BALUM-645256 format. One line per 3 residues: number of its first residue (from 1); for each residue z, x, y of N, C-alpha, C. Coordinates in steps of 0.001 Angstrom, whole numbers, plus 524288, in hexadecimal, padded with zeros to 5 digits. Layout:
<rs>
NUM	Z/X/Y/Z/X/Y/Z/X/Y  ...
</rs>
This chain:
<rs>
1	80000/80330/7FB62/80000/80000/80000/80000/80363/804E8  80349/807BF/804AC/80386/80B34/80929/7FE3A/80DC9/809F9  7FB90/80F0C/805B9/7F66C/81188/80618/7F296/80DCA/808C3
4	7F2CB/808D4/80749/7EF5D/804DB/809A5/7F094/8043E/80F7A  7F57E/80425/810E8/7F715/80396/81660/7F543/80846/8198B  7F5B8/80D0D/81747/7F3F1/811BB/81A0D/7EE05/811A0/81ADA
7	7EB22/80FD5/816EA/7E56E/80F79/81761/7E3E8/80B83/81B98  7E696/80733/81BB2/7E587/80337/81F92/7E6BA/8053F/82510  7EB25/807EC/825A0/7EC9C/80A28/82AAC/7E8A2/80E48/82C66
10	7E6ED/81182/828C9/7E30B/8158F/82A0B/7DDE2/81310/82BB4  7DC53/80EDF/8293B/7D77C/80C1C/82A9C/7D7EB/809CA/83010  7DC58/8075B/83139/7DD29/80505/8365D/7DD14/8093B/83A90
13	7DFB9/80D98/8399D/7DFD0/811DF/83D5E/7DA45/813F7/83E34  7D741/81487/83A0F/7D1DF/8167E/83A79/7CE86/812CA/83DB8  7CF39/80DC4/83D01/7CC3A/809EA/84004/7CDB7/80A2D/845C5
16	7D2CB/80A7C/846DF/7D498/80ABD/84C4B/7D2A1/80FB4/84EEB  7D2FA/8141B/84C3C/7D119/8190A/84E6C/7CB30/818C7/84F49  7C85F/81681/84B8E/7C2B1/815F8/84C14/7C13C/8129F/850C5
19	7C3F9/80E59/85170/7C2ED/80AFA/855EE/7C448/80DBA/85B05  7C87B/81092/85B0D/7CA03/81363/85FCD/7C5ED/81788/86126  7C3F1/81A39/85D3C/7BFFD/81E39/85E3B/7BAEA/81BD6/8602F
22	7B979/8174C/85DF2/7B494/814D5/85FC5/7B518/812FE/8655A  7B9A6/81118/866DA/7BA3E/80F4E/86C39/7BA49/813DE/8700B  7BB7B/8187C/86E25/7BB76/81D14/8718B/7B5FF/81F3B/87262
25	7B264/81D8E/86F36/7AD15/81FA7/86FA6/7A967/81B96/871F7  7AAC8/81975/8767B/7A760/815C2/87933/7A244/8187A/87A96  79E20/815AC/87A15/79912/817DF/87B93/798AE/8180A/8817F
28	794E6/81AE9/88374/793FE/81B1F/8891F/792E7/815AC/88B39  78FFA/81298/8882D/78EB6/80D47/889DF/793AE/809FC/88A3E  79739/80A98/88663/79C30/807BB/88692/79F45/80937/88B6E
31	79F61/80E4A/88CB0/7A240/81021/89148/79FDF/80DE6/8964A  79AA4/80DD1/8969F/7981E/80BAE/89B4B/798F7/805CF/89BC0  798D4/80315/89757/799DA/7FD72/89771/79F74/7FC5B/8992B
34	7A320/7FF95/89753/7A890/7FEF3/898F4/7A91C/80000/89ECD  7A67C/80410/8A0BF/7A6B7/80541/8A65B/7A47D/800BE/8A98C  7A033/7FE7D/8A7B2/79DD0/7FA18/8AA74/7A184/7F56B/8AA83
37	7A3F8/7F44F/8A609/7A79B/7EFE9/8A5BB/7AC64/7F0E3/8A929  7AE74/7F5BE/8A91C/7B2F5/7F707/8AC65/7B1A0/7F648/8B229  7ACEE/7F801/8B3B7/7AB41/7F769/8B923/7AAC6/7F1A2/8BA94
40	7A880/7EE8A/8B70A/7A7F7/7E8ED/8B800/7AD56/7E662/8B89A  7B0FE/7E7BA/8B519/7B645/7E58A/8B56A/7B8D1/7E6F1/8BAA3  7B80F/7EBCD/8BC57/7BA36/7ED92/8C15A/7B7E7/7EA65/8C5E0
43	7B2AB/7E9BD/8C5DC/7B022/7E6DE/8CA19/7B1C2/7E123/8CA35  7B249/7DEC3/8C5AA/7B3FF/7D949/8C56E/7B988/7D8C9/8C791  7BCE5/7DC95/8C641/7C23C/7DC64/8C845/7C24C/7DD0A/8CE37
46	7BEE1/7E071/8D045/7BEB1/7E169/8D5E6/7BBC8/7DD1A/8D8DC  7B7C9/7DAE9/8D661/7B47F/7D6FD/8D8F7/7B36D/7D270/8D53B  7B748/7CF33/8D43A/7B65E/7CADA/8D098/7B22C/7C721/8D2BA
49	7AF9D/7C46D/8CF24/7AB8E/7C0B0/8D0AD/7ADF1/7BC8A/8D434  7AB10/7BB4B/8D843/7ACD9/7B74D/8DBEB/7AC77/7B1DF/8D991  7AF02/7AE48/8DC17/7AEEA/7A8DE/8DA51/7AC5D/7A59D/8DE83
52	7A87E/7A299/8DCFA/7A5B9/79F49/8E0B4/7A848/799EF/8E0FA  7A832/797B5/8E58B/7AA0F/7925E/8E634/7A5A8/78E7D/8E527  7A0D5/7905E/8E571/79C45/78D03/8E4CA/797E1/7905F/8E286
55	794D8/78E43/8DEE6/79097/79134/8DC7D/78B50/78EF6/8DE22  7886C/791B6/8E17B/78337/78FDC/8E2E1/77F7F/79001/8DE3F  78070/79372/8DA84/77D20/793B6/8D5DF/77DC4/78EC9/8D296
58	7829C/78D2B/8D1B4/7838B/7885E/8CEB4/7814F/783A4/8D190  781CE/7839F/8D6BC/77FA0/77F55/8D9D4/779B5/77F1E/8D930  77727/783B0/8D95C/77171/783D4/8D8BA/76FE2/781E9/8D34D
61	772C5/7837F/8CF45/7718B/781B5/8C9F4/7724D/77BD4/8C98B  7768B/779D3/8CBC4/77773/77428/8CBAC/77329/77135/8CE98  7715B/77368/8D2EC/76D16/770EF/8D5D5/7680C/7710C/8D2A2
64	76718/77557/8CFD1/7628A/775BA/8CC60/762C7/7716F/8C83D  76763/770CC/8C5D9/76818/76CBD/8C1D8/7671C/76758/8C430  7693B/7666C/8C8D7/7688B/76160/8CB6C/762C5/76066/8CCB0
67	7600F/76478/8CE7A/75A89/763F4/8CFEC/7571A/76303/8CB2C  757BB/76638/8C726/75415/7660F/8C2B8/755FB/762CB/8BE29  75AA4/760A3/8BE75/75CB1/75D89/8BA24/75B14/757D8/8BA4A
70	756E9/75695/8BD29/75515/7512A/8BD93/7500B/75082/8BA78  74FE1/74C88/8B738/74B21/74B5F/8B445/746B4/74A07/8B80C  74222/74C40/8B724/73D96/74B1C/8BA61/73D30/74E68/8BF51
73	740DA/751F6/8C021/740B8/7555F/8C4B7/73BBA/758A7/8C48F  73932/7591A/8C91A/73452/75C11/8C966/73557/76190/8CB6B  7322F/76533/8C984/73267/76A82/8CB9F/72D1C/76BD6/8CDEF
76	72D51/76E7B/8D24C/7289E/7702C/8D511/72846/77614/8D456  72479/777B1/8D148/723DF/77D2A/8CFD9/71F61/77F70/8D302  720A4/78303/8D685/71CB0/785A8/8D9B4/71BD8/78B18/8D77A
79	716FD/78C5E/8D66D/715A8/79171/8D42C/712B7/7949D/8D837  71464/79981/8D8CF/711C1/79D12/8DC6B/70F0C/7A146/8D931  709F4/7A208/8DA29/7071E/7A613/8D74E/7075C/7AB45/8DA37
82	704CC/7AF38/8D817/704FA/7B47B/8DA5B/7029D/7B4B6/8DFCD  6FF20/7B110/8E116/6FCBA/7B0FA/8E64A/70003/7AE00/8EA45  70481/7ABF2/8E8A4/707E5/7A914/8EC2D/70677/7A355/8ECAE
85	702CE/7A186/8E97B/70132/79C02/8E9B2/704E8/798C2/8E655  705C3/793E5/8E812/70951/79068/8E554/7066A/78BDC/8E2D5  70871/78A3C/8DE66/706C9/78574/8DBD0/70BBA/782B3/8DA01
88	70B44/77DD5/8D81B/70FFF/77B1C/8D66C/70EFE/7776A/8D1E6  7132E/7767D/8CEEA/71383/77274/8CADB/71807/76EED/8CC5C  717C2/76A15/8CAB3/71C4C/7669A/8CB19/71D81/764E7/8C58C
91	72241/76616/8C3D8/723B4/7652A/8BE65/72860/7617F/8BDF1  728B6/75EF1/8B974/72D62/75BF1/8B816/73181/75FEB/8B669  735E5/75FE9/8B8FC/73A0E/7638D/8B78D/738AF/76929/8B8EE
94	73BC7/76CB1/8B6D8/73B16/7723B/8B7ED/73706/774B1/8B457  73428/778AB/8B639/730EA/77BB0/8B2A2/7347B/77E78/8AEB9  732BA/77EC8/8A9E1/735ED/780FE/8A5B1/73385/78625/8A3D9
97	7368F/78A5D/8A3A2/73473/78F37/8A170/73322/78E6D/89BAC  72EB8/7908C/899EA/72D18/78FD5/8947D/730EF/79235/890A1  7343E/795D0/89259/737F4/7983E/88EB4/73CE2/794F8/88DF1
100	73D6A/7908B/890AF/741E7/78D14/88FDC/74116/78A06/88AD0  74532/78966/887C1/744DF/78695/882CB/74947/78297/88272  7487F/77E8D/87F56/74C96/77AA5/87E79/75051/77C3C/87A25
103	74EA5/77FD7/876D6/751D5/7818C/87270/752A0/78772/872C7  7569F/78990/8702F/7577D/78F34/87054/752C2/79237/86E46  7519C/79697/870B6/74D19/799C5/86F22/74E9C/79E0D/86B49
106	753BE/79ECA/86A81/75592/7A2D2/866E6/75A3F/7A0E3/863DA  75AF2/7A333/85F3D/75F80/7A213/85BFB/761D8/7A752/85A64  766F5/7A7D2/85AB6/76994/7ACA7/85941/76BC8/7ABFC/853C9
109	76A87/7AFBA/8505C/76C8E/7AFAC/84B08/76F97/7B4A3/84A17  77434/7B40C/847E0/77770/7B88D/8467E/77787/7B915/84099  776A5/7BDCC/83ED4/776FE/7BEF6/83940/77A38/7C3E7/8389D
112	77B05/7C57B/833C4/77DF0/7CA51/832D5/77AF0/7CF0D/834DB  775D3/7CE7C/835B1/772A3/7D2C7/837AE/7727F/7D303/83DA0  774B9/7CF25/84042/774C7/7CF21/845F4/77339/7C9D8/84828
115	771C6/7C9E4/84D10/7705D/7C51E/84FDB/76A86/7C53A/850F4  767F6/7C0CD/85023/7625B/7C067/85137/76167/7BBC2/854CF  75DF8/7BC7A/8589C/75C61/7B845/85C17/756F9/7B689/85A4B
118	756A5/7B1A8/85898/751C8/7AFA3/8566E/74F43/7ABC3/85A28  74A31/7AC42/85AD3/74749/7A89F/85E2F/74732/7A33D/85BA6  74743/79F3A/85EDA/746F7/799D2/85D14/741EC/79765/85F1A
121	73F7B/7940B/85C15/73ABE/79178/85E10/73C1F/78D75/86240  7385E/78C8B/865C8/73907/7889D/869D0/737F7/78333/867B3  7381E/77F41/86B19/73740/779D9/86984/731C2/778FC/86767
124	72E12/77C75/868CD/728C4/77BE8/866D8/727E8/77EDC/861B9  72C22/780F9/85F80/72BBF/783A4/85A7A/729AC/7892E/85AD4  72932/78B4C/85F89/72756/790A6/8602D/72B8D/793ED/862C7
127	72ABE/798FA/862A6/72E72/79C9F/864FF/72C4C/79E73/86A36  72FCF/79FB7/86DD9/72E1D/7A1AD/872E3/730D3/7A6D6/873F7  72E27/7AA23/876E7/7306E/7AF3A/87820/733EE/7AEF2/87CE8
130	733F2/7AA93/87FA1/73712/7AA1E/8845B/73497/7ACC7/88905  72FB4/7AE50/88869/72D22/7B129/88CAD/72A10/7AD91/89048  72ACB/7A880/88FC4/727C9/7A4D1/892F4/72AFF/7A297/8976D
133	72ED5/7A572/8994C/73240/7A374/89D73/72F97/7A353/8A2C2  72B01/7A5B3/8A34F/7283B/7A56E/8A84C/7242E/7A108/8A84B  723E6/79E17/8A40B/7207E/79983/8A3C2/723F0/794A6/8A427
136	72254/790F4/8A773/7254F/78C2B/8A856/721DC/7877C/8A71B  72447/7832F/8A583/72147/77E6A/8A496/72442/779B8/8A69E  72174/77570/8A701/723BD/7708B/8A8BB/71F8E/76C59/8A894
139	720B5/767EA/8AAEF/71D30/76371/8AAA8/71C32/7614A/8B018  7175C/76002/8B10E/715BD/75E12/8B627/718D6/75930/8B7A0  719F5/758A9/8BCAE/71D53/75481/8BEAE/71B31/74F06/8BDCC
142	71617/74E39/8BE1F/71401/748E9/8BDA0/710F8/74813/8B895  70E32/74C0F/8B6AF/70AF8/74B51/8B200/70DC5/74CE8/8AD02  711DA/75017/8AD7B/7148B/75203/8A8DB/71198/75662/8A61E
145	70D57/75842/8A876/70A3B/75C74/8A617/70D7E/76162/8A583  70CE9/763FA/8A10D/70F99/768ED/8A01A/70D54/76D1A/8A3B4  710B4/77032/8A621/70EF5/77473/8A990/7120D/7794D/8A82A
148	70F73/77DBB/8A85F/71211/782B0/8A751/7101D/786BD/8AB2E  71394/78A09/8ACF8/711FA/78E3D/8B078/71533/79316/8AF3E  7130E/7977E/8B0A9/71597/79C83/8AFB3/71675/79F3B/8B4E3
151	71ADB/7A1C4/8B56A/71BD4/7A4EF/8BA0B/71C35/7AA98/8B850  71A28/7ADFE/8BB98/71A2F/7B386/8BA42/71AB5/7B6D0/8BF16  718D4/7BB98/8BEC1/71994/7BF49/8C307/716A2/7BDB7/8C7F6
154	71259/7BAE0/8C76C/70F4B/7B968/8CC05/70F9B/7B399/8CD44  71340/7B0E7/8CAE7/713A6/7AB47/8CBBE/71961/7A9BB/8CBA3  71AF1/7A67F/8CF5D/72059/7A4A2/8CFAC/7204D/79EB9/8D00F
157	724A4/79C47/8CE9D/724F9/796AE/8CF91/72A0D/79560/8D257  729B5/7912B/8D572/72E15/78F59/8D88A/72EF6/789A9/8D717  733C2/78849/8D5EE/73506/78318/8D400/73833/78023/8D80E
160	73695/77B48/8D925/7395B/777F1/8DCD9/739EC/7727F/8DA7C  73D9A/76F88/8DC80/73E2A/76A23/8DAAD/73B9F/76641/8DE66  73900/76847/8E262/7361F/76506/8E626/73138/76800/8E7C0
163	72D34/76544/8E997/7289A/76821/8EB7F/72A04/76B3C/8F065  727CA/76FD6/8F0EE/728E9/77333/8F563/724D8/7726A/8F9B0  72692/772C2/8FE94/7230E/771E9/90302/721E1/776E7/9060A
166	7244B/77B41/90489/7230D/7802B/90730/71D3E/78155/90661  71ABA/783EB/90A0F/71509/78499/909DE/712EA/786C0/904B1  71574/78AC5/9028E/71367/78D0F/8FDAE/7138E/78933/8F927
169	7175E/785A0/8F92D/717BD/781B5/8F50F/7146F/77CEA/8F656  71444/77B65/8FB41/71163/776B1/8FCD3/70B8F/7773A/8FBC0  70986/77BF4/8FBD5/703EF/77CC5/8FACE/702E5/77E84/8F531
172	706E3/77E2E/8F1CE/7063E/77FCC/8EC58/70243/77C50/8E99E  6FF41/77EA2/8E613/6FB53/77BB5/8E316/6FDEA/778DF/8DE8D  6FC36/7741F/8DDA2/6FE23/7710B/8D945/6FC17/7737B/8D438
175	6FFA2/774EB/8D092/6FE1A/77764/8CBAC/6FE93/773C4/8C6FC  70147/76F6E/8C79D/70201/76BC1/8C354/6FFCE/76672/8C4B6  70036/762AC/8C11F/6FE08/75D74/8C20F/70085/75A7E/8C69E
178	70580/75B73/8C7C8/70838/75870/8CBD0/70863/75B71/8D0F0  70737/758AE/8D53B/707A1/75B13/8DA6B/70C4F/758C8/8DD42  70DFC/75B72/8E154/7123D/75971/8E497/710BC/75420/8E6BE
181	70BC6/75366/8E840/709F2/74E5F/8EA57/70A72/74A06/8E655  70987/74B28/8E152/70A1D/7472C/8DD39/70FA9/7450B/8DD20  71374/74877/8DDD9/718EA/746C9/8DD93/71AA0/743F7/8E279
184	71857/74552/8E6EC/719AB/7429E/8EBC7/717F6/73CF0/8EB9A  713F1/73BBD/8E88D/711F4/73662/8E818/71582/73307/8E4B7  718AA/73589/8E15A/71C06/7328D/8DDCE/72120/7312B/8E08B
187	722D4/72C4F/8E027/727B8/72AAF/8E2C1/72C7E/72D2B/8E03E  73040/72E64/8E38B/73576/7301A/8E1D8/73564/734D2/8DE4B  731D2/7387A/8DF1F/731AB/73D35/8DBE7/7355B/74152/8DE2B
190	734E2/74272/8E30E/73817/74607/8E62A/739A9/74B0E/8E355  73655/74CE6/8DFD1/73759/751D8/8DD35/73B3C/75184/8D8CD  73DF1/74D18/8D828/741EB/74CBD/8D422/73FC6/74A8B/8CF10
193	73B1F/7486C/8CF2E/738E3/7463E/8CA6D/73AE9/740CE/8C954  738D3/73E7C/8C54D/73A6D/73937/8C3D4/73E6C/7396E/8BF9C
</rs>
């Protein structure tokens, strides 16, 4: 029994000494990470994060929700090309990036060999690379026609919830089936939709 107790004690001592030695041999990266964390802790103690009485960011998000959370809300999409010329679409709701999905695009599986991230098919039964975030689609305000546009290095788009009257927008070319004049003829539209 004494022999067993001595062996157990020797094993425990060896483990403790081994752990102590490993903690003494921090890598350079460990030392730099510790220095960075120590500096951060010091700065937080000296300059803690302030507390706001009011959040303009939360207010803006709430206003966005209030603006776009209405069924039938119209969006006025003005596109500027590389020459500075403008055109516009009028769509039902917001333009949607093609990389947005209704279902998860990945599934994480853990096995004894590690963790794997597996692609999931979209609602159309195909897989996407997620590289279509610069392509947007939506539906025309009056005809319901599908519309898609891409923005890139030489093209930008500006989104509004009402038609714009500034000169660059007022002279924009109609790019979709619906014009601003078509909507002005309809009663009680006022940019909010039906």
